[in-house]
N, C-alpha and C positions, 0 to 999 in steps of 0.2 A: 641577436636579439634584440628585440627594443629599449633606448635607452630607458632605466629607473624612472620615474615623476618624481622628482622629490621637490619636498620645501625645507624653510630652512626657519625654525621659528625664534623669534631671540638676533635686533641688527649691533647688538655691541660686539665688542674687539675679537669672542668667542665665535660667535655666530657669523660677523663677516668672514673672518676666514673659511668657515666652512661652505659659504656660500661662493667665494674665491676657487676654493679647492671641487664642491659637484660643477663646477662651470667649467672646470678643465677637465674630468673625466671625460672620459669617451662612452661611456654604459652608465651615465647618468645624465638626464637632462632636470636643469635650474626651473621650475616651475615658475616657483612665489617667493616673497622674504617676507615674516611677519615680524612686525613689531606693534606696539602700542602706543610707539612715536612715528608718528605718519612718516615726519620729514627723515629719519634716521634708515626708515621700511626705505623709503623712494632713494637714500642716496646709497643704500648695499642691491637694491635690485637692479639700478638705473646701471651700475657697473658691469651687471651682467645679461641686460637685456631681461629680465625675467619681473614680473607685475608683483608691485607692493601692493602689502593691506597691514590692515589694523588689527584685524578680528582675527586670533587662530582659523575658527572655527570656516572661515569661508576657504578652507585649503581641504576641504574633507569635498571626495569629491574629484579633486582635480589632481592628488599624487597618490601615489603610490606607498613614500614614506616620506619622513620628515626628520630633521635635526633639531633638535630640542638645545635651544642654547641661552635659558634664562636662569634668572638668578636659583640659587638652591628652593630657596623657600616657596617658587613655583613650579617645582620640577613635578611632583606628584598632581596637581590639577593641570598643567599642557598635558604632561604624556598618556594620563589617564584619559584626559579628550580621545588623544588620535589609538590609542588602542582598543578604546571599544568601539573604534566602527573601522578598524580591522587591518590601519594603518601603521607600517612598520616603524617603528622607534628607534634613532639612535643619540640616547639620551645622555646629554655631558655629564660626570662626575659629578659631585656622589649622588648616587641613585635619588636618592630620596632627603628628603628633613630627618622621617625616622625609621624604624625599622620599618612599622606599623605600613608607612607608605611604602615600602619598598614590597612588602608582601602584595598589598593591592595592586601594583604595578605587573607584579610575574604574572598574578591571577589572571590579570585582562589578558594578561600576552596568551595565555595558556587558555584561556578562554575563548580569543576570540581567532588563533593561528595565529596571531599578529608576533614579529618578532623585534627583541626589546634588545639592542644592543646598549651597553654602559661606555663610557668616553675613557676609559684608562689607556692613554696612548703610549706608556713606557713598552709595554707588555708589549708590543709592534715590534721595538726594539730589539728586544731580548729575543723574541722568533726570530726574525729576519737578518739578525748578526750573529744568529746561531750561541748567546751567553745565555740563551737558556738552556741546552746541550751543554753547554762546557762547566753547568754547575750541576754537582750530582750530589755531592755531601757537605752541605752549607754548614761547615762550625760556628763562625762567628760574622753577622754582618753587621756594616757600619753604612751609613747613610744622612748624605748631607745635602738639605734643600732648600736656598735662601736666594731672597727676592727686596729688591729694595722695592718700601709701600706704594699700593699703587687702593685708587680710591675703591676699584670694582674687588666683588669676589669678601668683601670684609662683611657680609649679614652671618658669615658663618666663624667656626674657630680656623684655623689655619692646622688645622688638624683632617678638618675637611675639607680644606679650598688647598692648602699644597703635600702637605702629609702624605694623605689619602693615595697620592701616585705610586709613591713609596712602598706601603702596607702591600697596595694590589701587585705589584712588582714584585716585592721579597716572599709575602705567602706565596706567588707561582712559582718562584722559584727553591722556599725550603719544603713545599709541598707537607706541611702538616697543620695541624690544628694551634692554634696561641691557648699558652698553660695561666699565662703569669702577663701582667702587664702593669706597669711603674710608669709614671709623667710627675712632670712635673716644668709646668708652665707661665704666661702671665699675661695680659691686655697690656698693651702699650700706646701704639695711636688707636686705636679700636675698642669696643663693645667686647670684644673677642679676643681669644689668644691671639695674639701674634707672633709670639717662640716658645714654641713647647720642644723639649727633650723627649723621647720616651724609650723604654726596655722593654721587651716583649720577649717572652722565653718560649718556646715552643715546645710543645708535646714528643716532637727525636732528641731536643737536649740540644739545638740550635736556640742561637741570643743575638737577636738584633738590635743596636742604639741606633734611635734614628733623630734628628735634628733638624724642625723645619720652622723659616721665622720668614716675616715678608717683611721686617723694619728694619735690612742690613743693608750696608751700604753698596755691595756688589751682587752679583746674578750666580749663585754655584749649585750645581746637581752632578755629589759625584756619590759613588758606593762604593767598595771595600769588600771583599767575600772572602772569606778565609776557609779556604779545605783543608783536611792532614795531608794533600799530596799538591798544591797550588794555591798561590793567590792572586785572585785576579782584584782588577782597578778597575773602574769605570768612570768615566764623565758623561753622563746625560746630558751636559749642554753643547760639549761639544763632537760627541759622538763621537765616540772610542774607548778602546777598552785595552789595556794589555794584562799579560796573562803570563807570571814568572814560577820557575818549575824546576825539581832535581830530573837534571838525565839520567840517573836512577835510582827509583825512589828509596831504594835501602839503603841508600848510600849516609852518612851520616856527616859527610865532609861539607864545611858552610865556604870555601873557596870560591870567588866566584864564576871560575871556570867552571865548574858542573852545575849552573844553572842553567836553563834554556828561557830565554824572554823574544815573546810573541804579541806582537804591538799592530792593531786593527784600527783603522780608520774609516768613516762611515759618512763622510762628511757630507757626502749626496743624500744620504737617508733621509725622508723627510717622513715623520713616525706619523701626523694626523693626515697628510693624503695617503699613506699603509693604511691608517683606520678607516677612515671614508670607502677609501678603495673595497677594503674586504667587507664591510657593511651593505655597499652597493651589490657588490659581488653574492653574497651570503643572499641578500632580497630577490635578485636575479633566478639566483639555482637553487633558494630553499636550503639550501645548507646551515648552518647554526652555526650565530655569531662565535668571533673567537674572544670576546668576554663578556660573557652572557648578563643576563638580569641578577641569575645568582649568583654570582664570581662580584657582581658590583654587590648584590647583598650583605658579601661576606667582607669586603671592603670597610664597608660601612659598621659592619656588626664588630670588630675591630677594632672603625677609628669612636664609635660610643665606647667602648670600656675604655680607653685613652683617655675619652675628655669625662670619664663618672672616675677616674684615678684623680686626675684633675682636680675636679673638687672633692675630690678628699684630701688632696694637698692645701690644696686653698683653704677648705676648714681647722687643716691643723696649723698652718700658718696664719690665721685670724685668732685662734685660739693662744697662741705666743703671744700675738701682739696686745690681744687682751690682761693675758697672765701677765707680760711685763709693765704694764700701764695699772694694773692695778699695786702690783711691789713696787710703781713708784710712786704712788700715792701714798699707800702706808709707810713708806718710809721718809715721806715729806713730814716734817714736824707743821706742827698748828702754829699758826700766827700767835704770838701772848696774845692774853687780853692787855684791851687800855687800863691801866690805872685808876683808882677808886678817886671822883673827885673831890676831893678836901674842902669845905668851906668852912670860915674863919667863924 
């Protein structure tokens, strides 16, 4: 088959990675890189012998598909442009700023027969390593995703910036709708929440506790999944996971010899390459994407419920502060009045 002609919109950190992967992918041909910053577009395009443009509309008619790696607030505008012209879109997460925009993008893709894939790349680690098949009856999931502060990505809450990776992956593993959400968080260095902890209760009884922070002193992406028959400990940063289970599920012994430890490493696994390769293959063959627009919408819907819970918690905190301030004022005795001036 002819290589899929692809463009990349957004030449920042993520977009530059997309361009490099496409340039090295046998089934793809990187045609152009678009960015409002002409110098940045030229630098990324020049590395791979591609054309540099500043207006994404110049790509229409030149490409079969695009990767959209622009700020979240521009996802809807840019992705819609291509979907309406029948161009397949690989859209970085989250799918959009709100559910109305997500619904519109999904409708545009259906109307023109365009493919819409959303960039939840942790799914590809779970699929290609067999993790998704190993998780059969999760009861409790614990996830931590923390990283040092970066200027990029702060146009949205850390929920939609980092946590959404774990939201999507856990949803794929648990395979049940979310019944209840409780969250707490706060801004630290940006105008949006930089650290958030949430507790998700699913309809099948599974509970997930997720922490995301972009103001940590180190990077960490870990997940632990507890089932009646085993524990799975996953390091998504170092690309490995371990499973601990009983040799005899019916045994009550706690002797270490009665347990089996299975450790697996996938240090050569490149989740972004796998994600973009799957997109190229889906475009070339017409097969459905691994992570569809509907999947991206589902993750955004949960993310929005978390943000709503954060807002309710923030209002409770503000009410406590107001009450404490009112109590402090009422407990402070009024200043004694000056004695009257006596004139002889």
